[in-house]
Every structure is written in C-alpha cells, then in structure tokens.
DRENDO-1510 file (C-alpha; in Angstrom, 1 decimal, always signed):
<recs>
REC; n; res; u; v; w
REC; 1; GLY; +60.0; +159.2; +99.4 .
REC; 2; PRO; +63.8; +159.5; +99.8 .
REC; 3; SER; +65.0; +161.0; +103.2 .
REC; 4; GLY; +68.6; +161.3; +104.2 .
REC; 5; GLY; +69.8; +159.0; +101.3 .
REC; 6; TYR; +67.3; +156.1; +102.2 .
REC; 7; PHE; +64.4; +155.1; +100.3 .
REC; 8; THR; +61.1; +153.7; +101.8 .
REC; 9; LEU; +60.3; +150.2; +100.5 .
REC; 10; ILE; +56.7; +149.8; +99.3 .
REC; 11; PRO; +55.4; +146.4; +100.3 .
REC; 12; VAL; +54.1; +144.4; +97.2 .
REC; 13; ARG; +51.6; +141.7; +97.8 .
REC; 14; LEU; +51.7; +139.0; +95.2 .
REC; 15; SER; +48.5; +136.9; +94.6 .
REC; 16; TRP; +48.6; +133.1; +94.5 .
REC; 17; THR; +47.9; +133.4; +90.7 .
REC; 18; ALA; +50.8; +135.7; +90.1 .
REC; 19; LEU; +53.1; +133.4; +92.2 .
REC; 20; LEU; +52.0; +130.3; +90.2 .
REC; 21; ALA; +52.4; +132.2; +86.9 .
REC; 22; LEU; +55.9; +133.2; +87.9 .
REC; 23; GLY; +56.8; +129.7; +89.1 .
REC; 24; HIS; +55.3; +128.0; +85.9 .
REC; 25; LEU; +57.3; +130.5; +83.6 .
REC; 26; THR; +60.5; +130.0; +85.6 .
REC; 27; TYR; +60.1; +126.3; +85.6 .
REC; 28; LEU; +59.6; +126.3; +81.7 .
REC; 29; LEU; +62.7; +128.7; +81.3 .
REC; 30; VAL; +64.8; +126.4; +83.5 .
REC; 31; GLY; +63.7; +123.4; +81.5 .
REC; 32; ALA; +64.4; +125.0; +78.1 .
REC; 33; ILE; +67.9; +125.9; +79.2 .
REC; 34; VAL; +68.7; +122.3; +80.6 .
REC; 35; PHE; +67.3; +120.6; +77.7 .
REC; 36; GLN; +69.2; +122.8; +75.4 .
REC; 37; ILE; +72.5; +122.2; +77.2 .
REC; 38; LEU; +71.9; +118.3; +77.4 .
REC; 39; GLU; +70.7; +117.7; +73.8 .
REC; 40; ARG; +71.9; +120.2; +71.4 .
REC; 41; GLU; +75.6; +118.8; +71.0 .
REC; 42; ALA; +74.1; +115.2; +70.5 .
REC; 43; GLU; +71.8; +116.5; +67.9 .
REC; 44; SER; +74.5; +118.4; +66.1 .
REC; 45; ASN; +76.6; +115.0; +66.1 .
REC; 46; ASN; +73.6; +113.1; +64.7 .
REC; 47; ARG; +73.1; +115.6; +62.0 .
REC; 48; ASN; +76.6; +115.5; +60.8 .
REC; 49; HIS; +76.7; +111.8; +60.8 .
REC; 50; PHE; +73.6; +111.6; +58.7 .
REC; 51; GLN; +75.0; +114.2; +56.2 .
REC; 52; LEU; +78.2; +112.1; +55.9 .
REC; 53; GLU; +76.2; +108.9; +55.3 .
REC; 54; LYS; +74.0; +110.6; +52.8 .
REC; 55; LEU; +77.1; +112.0; +50.8 .
REC; 56; TYR; +78.7; +108.5; +51.0 .
REC; 57; PHE; +75.5; +107.0; +49.7 .
REC; 58; LEU; +75.3; +109.5; +46.8 .
REC; 59; ALA; +78.8; +108.9; +45.9 .
REC; 60; ASN; +78.5; +105.2; +45.6 .
REC; 61; TYR; +74.8; +104.9; +44.3 .
REC; 62; THR; +76.0; +103.2; +41.1 .
REC; 63; CYS; +77.1; +100.2; +42.8 .
REC; 64; LEU; +74.0; +100.1; +45.1 .
REC; 65; ASP; +72.9; +96.6; +46.4 .
REC; 66; GLY; +70.1; +95.5; +48.7 .
REC; 67; GLU; +72.2; +95.5; +51.9 .
REC; 68; ALA; +73.5; +99.1; +51.2 .
REC; 69; LEU; +70.0; +100.3; +50.6 .
REC; 70; GLU; +68.7; +98.7; +53.8 .
REC; 71; LYS; +71.6; +100.3; +55.8 .
REC; 72; PHE; +70.8; +103.7; +54.4 .
REC; 73; VAL; +67.1; +103.4; +55.3 .
REC; 74; GLN; +68.0; +102.5; +58.8 .
REC; 75; VAL; +70.3; +105.6; +58.9 .
REC; 76; ILE; +67.2; +107.7; +57.8 .
REC; 77; LEU; +65.0; +106.2; +60.5 .
REC; 78; ASP; +67.7; +106.7; +63.2 .
REC; 79; ALA; +68.1; +110.3; +62.1 .
REC; 80; TRP; +64.4; +110.9; +62.3 .
REC; 81; GLU; +64.1; +109.2; +65.7 .
REC; 82; THR; +66.8; +111.7; +67.1 .
REC; 83; GLY; +64.9; +114.8; +65.7 .
REC; 84; VAL; +67.1; +115.1; +62.5 .
REC; 85; ASN; +65.0; +116.0; +59.5 .
REC; 86; PRO; +66.4; +113.8; +56.5 .
REC; 87; SER; +65.3; +116.4; +54.1 .
REC; 88; GLY; +67.4; +119.2; +55.7 .
REC; 89; ASN; +71.1; +119.8; +56.0 .
REC; 90; SER; +73.7; +120.7; +58.6 .
REC; 91; THR; +72.9; +124.4; +58.4 .
REC; 92; ASN; +69.3; +124.0; +59.4 .
REC; 93; PRO; +68.2; +125.5; +62.8 .
REC; 94; SER; +68.7; +123.2; +65.7 .
REC; 95; ASN; +65.7; +121.4; +67.3 .
REC; 96; TRP; +67.3; +122.2; +70.6 .
REC; 97; ASP; +67.8; +126.0; +70.4 .
REC; 98; PHE; +66.2; +127.9; +73.2 .
REC; 99; SER; +62.8; +128.5; +71.5 .
REC; 100; SER; +62.4; +124.9; +70.4 .
REC; 101; SER; +63.6; +123.7; +74.0 .
REC; 102; PHE; +61.1; +126.0; +75.6 .
REC; 103; PHE; +58.4; +124.5; +73.3 .
REC; 104; PHE; +59.4; +121.0; +74.1 .
REC; 105; ALA; +59.4; +121.7; +77.9 .
REC; 106; GLY; +55.8; +123.0; +77.5 .
REC; 107; THR; +54.8; +119.8; +75.7 .
REC; 108; VAL; +56.3; +117.8; +78.5 .
REC; 109; VAL; +54.4; +119.6; +81.4 .
REC; 110; THR; +51.1; +119.5; +79.5 .
REC; 111; THR; +51.5; +115.9; +78.5 .
REC; 112; ILE; +50.9; +116.6; +74.9 .
REC; 113; GLY; +54.0; +114.8; +73.7 .
REC; 114; TYR; +54.1; +115.1; +69.9 .
REC; 115; GLY; +56.6; +112.3; +69.5 .
REC; 116; ASN; +58.6; +114.1; +66.8 .
REC; 117; LEU; +61.3; +115.0; +69.2 .
REC; 118; SER; +62.6; +113.4; +72.4 .
REC; 119; PRO; +65.8; +113.4; +74.3 .
REC; 120; SER; +68.3; +111.1; +72.9 .
REC; 121; THR; +71.0; +111.2; +75.6 .
REC; 122; VAL; +70.8; +109.3; +78.8 .
REC; 123; SER; +71.2; +112.5; +80.9 .
REC; 124; GLY; +68.5; +114.2; +79.0 .
REC; 125; GLN; +66.1; +111.2; +79.4 .
REC; 126; VAL; +66.7; +111.2; +83.1 .
REC; 127; PHE; +66.2; +114.8; +83.6 .
REC; 128; CYS; +63.1; +114.6; +81.4 .
REC; 129; VAL; +61.5; +112.0; +83.8 .
REC; 130; PHE; +62.1; +114.2; +86.9 .
REC; 131; TYR; +61.1; +117.3; +85.1 .
REC; 132; ALA; +57.9; +115.8; +84.2 .
REC; 133; LEU; +57.2; +114.5; +87.6 .
REC; 134; CYS; +57.4; +118.0; +89.2 .
REC; 135; GLY; +56.2; +120.0; +86.1 .
REC; 136; ILE; +52.9; +118.2; +85.4 .
REC; 137; PRO; +51.4; +118.9; +88.9 .
REC; 138; LEU; +52.6; +122.4; +88.6 .
REC; 139; ASN; +51.0; +122.9; +85.3 .
REC; 140; LEU; +47.7; +121.4; +86.5 .
REC; 141; ALA; +47.7; +123.7; +89.6 .
REC; 142; PHE; +48.4; +126.7; +87.3 .
REC; 143; LEU; +45.6; +125.8; +84.8 .
REC; 144; LYS; +43.2; +125.3; +87.7 .
REC; 145; GLN; +44.0; +128.7; +89.2 .
REC; 146; LEU; +43.7; +130.3; +85.8 .
REC; 147; GLY; +40.3; +128.8; +85.1 .
REC; 148; LYS; +39.1; +129.8; +88.6 .
REC; 149; CYS; +40.3; +133.4; +88.0 .
REC; 150; LEU; +38.4; +133.5; +84.6 .
REC; 151; THR; +35.4; +132.1; +86.2 .
REC; 152; VAL; +35.5; +134.7; +89.0 .
REC; 153; HIS; +35.8; +137.4; +86.4 .
REC; 154; LEU; +33.0; +136.0; +84.4 .
REC; 155; GLY; +30.8; +135.9; +87.7 .
REC; 156; ARG; +31.5; +139.6; +88.4 .
REC; 157; LEU; +30.7; +140.5; +84.8 .
REC; 158; GLU; +27.3; +138.7; +85.3 .
REC; 159; ARG; +26.5; +140.5; +88.5 .
REC; 160; GLY; +27.5; +143.9; +87.3 .
REC; 161; MET; +25.1; +144.0; +84.5 .
REC; 162; VAL; +21.8; +146.2; +84.8 .
REC; 163; SER; +19.5; +144.0; +82.6 .
REC; 164; GLN; +19.3; +140.5; +81.4 .
REC; 165; ALA; +19.7; +141.3; +77.8 .
REC; 166; VAL; +22.9; +143.2; +78.4 .
REC; 167; GLU; +24.1; +140.4; +80.6 .
REC; 168; VAL; +23.6; +137.8; +78.1 .
REC; 169; MET; +25.4; +140.0; +75.4 .
REC; 170; ALA; +28.3; +140.7; +77.8 .
REC; 171; VAL; +28.8; +137.1; +78.7 .
REC; 172; GLY; +28.5; +136.1; +75.0 .
REC; 173; LEU; +31.0; +138.7; +74.0 .
REC; 174; PHE; +33.4; +137.5; +76.6 .
REC; 175; LEU; +33.2; +133.9; +75.5 .
REC; 176; ILE; +33.3; +134.7; +71.9 .
REC; 177; THR; +36.3; +137.0; +72.2 .
REC; 178; GLY; +38.2; +134.3; +74.2 .
REC; 179; SER; +37.3; +131.6; +71.6 .
REC; 180; LEU; +38.5; +133.8; +68.7 .
REC; 181; LEU; +41.7; +134.8; +70.7 .
REC; 182; PHE; +42.7; +131.2; +71.6 .
REC; 183; LEU; +40.9; +128.9; +69.2 .
REC; 184; VAL; +40.3; +130.7; +65.8 .
REC; 185; ILE; +43.1; +133.2; +65.3 .
REC; 186; PRO; +46.0; +131.0; +66.3 .
REC; 187; PRO; +45.0; +128.2; +63.6 .
REC; 188; LEU; +44.8; +130.9; +61.0 .
REC; 189; LEU; +48.3; +132.2; +61.9 .
REC; 190; PHE; +49.6; +128.6; +61.9 .
REC; 191; SER; +48.1; +128.0; +58.5 .
REC; 192; TYR; +49.7; +131.2; +57.1 .
REC; 193; VAL; +53.2; +130.5; +58.5 .
REC; 194; GLU; +53.3; +126.9; +57.8 .
REC; 195; GLY; +51.6; +126.8; +54.4 .
REC; 196; TRP; +48.8; +124.7; +55.8 .
REC; 197; SER; +45.0; +124.9; +55.0 .
REC; 198; PHE; +42.8; +126.4; +57.8 .
REC; 199; GLY; +41.4; +122.8; +58.2 .
REC; 200; GLU; +44.9; +121.5; +58.9 .
REC; 201; GLY; +45.6; +124.5; +61.3 .
REC; 202; PHE; +42.5; +123.9; +63.2 .
REC; 203; TYR; +43.2; +120.2; +63.3 .
REC; 204; PHE; +46.6; +120.9; +64.7 .
REC; 205; ALA; +45.1; +123.2; +67.4 .
REC; 206; PHE; +42.5; +120.7; +68.3 .
REC; 207; ILE; +44.9; +117.7; +68.6 .
REC; 208; THR; +47.3; +120.0; +70.6 .
REC; 209; LEU; +44.8; +121.4; +73.0 .
REC; 210; SER; +43.1; +118.0; +73.6 .
REC; 211; THR; +46.6; +116.8; +74.5 .
REC; 212; ILE; +46.3; +113.9; +72.0 .
REC; 213; GLY; +49.4; +115.0; +70.3 .
REC; 214; PHE; +49.8; +112.8; +67.3 .
REC; 215; GLY; +52.8; +114.6; +65.9 .
REC; 216; ASP; +51.7; +114.5; +62.3 .
REC; 217; TYR; +51.4; +118.3; +62.3 .
REC; 218; VAL; +53.9; +120.3; +64.5 .
REC; 219; VAL; +54.7; +124.1; +64.2 .
REC; 220; GLY; +58.2; +125.2; +63.3 .
REC; 221; THR; +59.5; +121.9; +61.9 .
REC; 222; ASP; +59.8; +122.7; +58.2 .
REC; 223; PRO; +63.4; +122.9; +57.2 .
REC; 224; ASP; +62.7; +125.0; +54.2 .
REC; 225; LYS; +61.0; +127.8; +56.2 .
REC; 226; ASP; +62.9; +130.7; +57.9 .
REC; 227; TYR; +61.0; +131.0; +61.2 .
REC; 228; ILE; +61.4; +134.0; +63.7 .
REC; 229; SER; +63.5; +132.9; +66.7 .
REC; 230; VAL; +60.7; +133.2; +69.3 .
REC; 231; TYR; +58.1; +131.4; +66.9 .
REC; 232; ARG; +57.9; +128.1; +68.9 .
REC; 233; SER; +58.2; +129.9; +72.3 .
REC; 234; LEU; +55.1; +131.8; +71.3 .
REC; 235; ALA; +53.4; +128.6; +70.3 .
REC; 236; GLY; +54.2; +127.1; +73.7 .
REC; 237; ILE; +52.7; +130.1; +75.6 .
REC; 238; TRP; +49.5; +129.9; +73.4 .
REC; 239; ILE; +49.3; +126.3; +74.4 .
REC; 240; ILE; +49.3; +127.1; +78.2 .
REC; 241; PHE; +46.8; +129.9; +78.0 .
REC; 242; ALA; +44.5; +128.1; +75.5 .
REC; 243; LEU; +44.4; +125.1; +77.8 .
REC; 244; ALA; +43.4; +127.4; +80.7 .
REC; 245; TRP; +40.6; +128.9; +78.5 .
REC; 246; LEU; +39.3; +125.4; +77.5 .
REC; 247; ALA; +39.3; +124.6; +81.3 .
REC; 248; LEU; +36.9; +127.6; +81.7 .
REC; 249; ILE; +34.8; +126.4; +78.9 .
REC; 250; PHE; +34.5; +122.8; +80.2 .
REC; 251; ASN; +33.8; +124.2; +83.7 .
REC; 252; LEU; +30.8; +126.3; +82.2 .
REC; 253; GLY; +29.7; +123.3; +80.3 .
REC; 254; ALA; +29.6; +121.2; +83.4 .
REC; 255; ARG; +27.6; +123.8; +85.2 .
REC; 256; ILE; +25.2; +124.2; +82.3 .
REC; 257; MET; +24.7; +120.3; +82.3 .
REC; 258; GLU; +24.2; +120.4; +86.1 .
REC; 259; HIS; +21.5; +123.2; +85.6 .
REC; 260; VAL; +19.7; +121.2; +82.9 .
REC; 261; PHE; +19.7; +118.2; +85.2 .
REC; 262; LEU; +18.2; +120.2; +88.0 .
REC; 263; LEU; +15.6; +121.5; +85.8 .
REC; 264; THR; +14.6; +118.1; +84.6 .
REC; 265; HIS; +14.9; +116.7; +88.2 .
REC; 266; PRO; +13.2; +119.3; +90.5 .
REC; 267; GLY; +13.6; +117.2; +93.6 .
REC; 268; PHE; +17.4; +117.8; +93.7 .
REC; 269; LYS; +17.0; +121.7; +93.6 .
REC; 270; ASN; +16.7; +122.0; +97.4 .
REC; 271; LEU; +20.0; +120.1; +97.9 .
REC; 272; VAL; +22.1; +122.5; +95.9 .
REC; 273; ARG; +20.1; +125.7; +96.3 .
REC; 274; GLY; +22.3; +127.3; +98.8 .
REC; 275; ARG; +25.7; +126.9; +96.9 .
REC; 276; ASN; +24.2; +127.8; +93.6 .
REC; 277; ARG; +22.4; +131.0; +94.1 .
REC; 278; VAL; +24.4; +132.9; +91.5 .
REC; 279; LEU; +24.9; +129.7; +89.3 .
REC; 280; PHE; +21.3; +129.2; +88.3 .
REC; 281; PRO; +20.6; +132.6; +86.6 .
REC; 282; LEU; +24.1; +132.6; +84.9 .
REC; 283; SER; +23.7; +129.0; +83.8 .
REC; 284; ARG; +20.2; +129.7; +82.4 .
REC; 285; LYS; +21.7; +132.5; +80.2 .
REC; 286; LEU; +24.6; +130.5; +79.2 .
REC; 287; LEU; +22.5; +127.6; +78.1 .
REC; 288; THR; +20.5; +129.9; +75.9 .
REC; 289; LEU; +23.7; +131.4; +74.5 .
REC; 290; ALA; +25.4; +127.9; +74.0 .
REC; 291; MET; +22.4; +126.7; +72.1 .
REC; 292; ASN; +22.6; +129.8; +69.8 .
REC; 293; CYS; +26.4; +129.4; +69.3 .
REC; 294; VAL; +25.9; +125.8; +68.4 .
REC; 295; PHE; +23.1; +126.7; +65.9 .
REC; 296; PHE; +25.4; +129.3; +64.1 .
REC; 297; VAL; +28.4; +127.0; +64.1 .
REC; 298; LEU; +26.3; +124.3; +62.4 .
REC; 299; LEU; +24.9; +126.9; +60.0 .
REC; 300; PHE; +28.4; +128.0; +59.1 .
REC; 301; MET; +29.6; +124.4; +58.7 .
REC; 302; TYR; +26.6; +123.7; +56.4 .
REC; 303; PHE; +27.4; +126.6; +54.1 .
</recs>
C-alpha cells in the first residue's frame, strides 16, 4: 500500500502463452501500420488513374476501335491486380486502411494469401518478404502454444469428472461449443454481412482455415456494402483463434488414431503405456464421441 508517498510494486508473472499472444498481436499491429503507410498512397493513385481512364473511355465510346478496347481491358486488369475494384469509384474505402491492413498482415503470417490484394510498391514488397520470414515462425509458435493450452485444459476437464458419463458429456460440450464458436457461427455471420448463402460462407471459412486461400470469396471487399471499420480486423482475429482450435482438433484426431492403432496392434501397447496413462481413457471416450458426431453430421446432411 502507499507509504510516505511511495507505492509498493506488485510483481506480475506473465506466462509464455501471454507473452506469445502479446508479441503476436504487437507484430500484427506493426505490420498493419507499415503496410498502410507503404501502400495506401499508391492505391489511391491507381484508383484515381483508373477513374480517369474510365471517364475517358465513356466519353469516347462512340469512336471505339479494337485497339482502344484492348487498352481499356488492360487498364481494368492492371487496376484489379493492384487491389482496385473496377466496379467501384474513388470514394470507396481503401484496401489499405488500418482494418484491411491488419487483415492482410494476418493472411501473410498464416500463409493463407488470398491473392486478391498484394503490395504494389517495391518498398511494400520488400517489407512483406521480411515480415513473412519473421511472422510465419512466430505464428506457428503461437498456434502451437494455444493448442497446447487447450489440450491441457481439456485434460484437466477429463480428470475432474466424477463419472464416465459426465466426463463424456463435458468433453463433448467443450468440443461442440468450440466448433460452434469458431466453425459454425462465423460462416453464418459472414453469410449475413456479405449476402452469401450459408454454403458459400462455410466454403469461405473452410478455404480460409485450411490456408488454401483461393481468393474467390474474401470478406469486406464488396464496394457496394458499408462495413464497420473493424470488420476485417475481427475477421483476422477469428482466423488466428480458429486455426488454434483446428490445431487442437487435429491433435485429438491424431491421438484417437494412435489409440485405434494400439487397440488393433496390442504388441505396441507396452512401448507407449508409460507416456499415455491419461491418453487412453480420454481417447476411448473421444473415439465414441467422434463416431456419434460423425453420425449426426451425416444425418443432418442427408436431411
């Protein structure tokens, strides 16, 4: 407490997970600011140039010839490659505002790379190379640590249950809640905001979280929609945590497959019995739960 005008400092112990999370967030924020500084002016110039070319084309369309048409098509392609939507106008929101730059930084470190937007300046391209070189390992370390924390909490949940039935229900509720939060509700929200069907929203989520990133569906790119300023930033945060959740699911799936292998090959049990004392009971319950989940998903898809 205060004494003689002085305050006693309380030591704060930060965990490795908290430090990684803070470092990851700081890295994304720095990347967003730098990309915005390097690319926004160039995008504005490209947008204005395209609008002038479009006005010139419309004013002279009566004397259009093949060469003029090919030139205008090339202008459209150049505008698209630099992130300028040909159907928009000069008053559309920038693709390099802070929210969009934050989203782009997230797609760089997660290696999604939609391809609909990329740095057009030499300085932006050079920065992007070094940003990815440092950001990709940081992102992998962060996702690994998040997955480890979720696995630890799941193990504690499993050990704290008093009966097998309650344990299976608790683990199932944990997995279902996380899947709804990261894999079902976001596609619904994206479908509502973007005007997509749920199938398109789920397709976008899958292509994003699998890091395929075709770029045919990207949130926050429709020039006719008025998005909130933090929309794409929130989408970027969802990508990070959903990838961590998928890492947990894949980890559990690998453990279940290991358990199935050991059940079918009893001779290998003694080799891993020591390090899997807790794994076997949990895997057996997860195997039953997974089979039930697959059954209900297939039943839902059938109807």
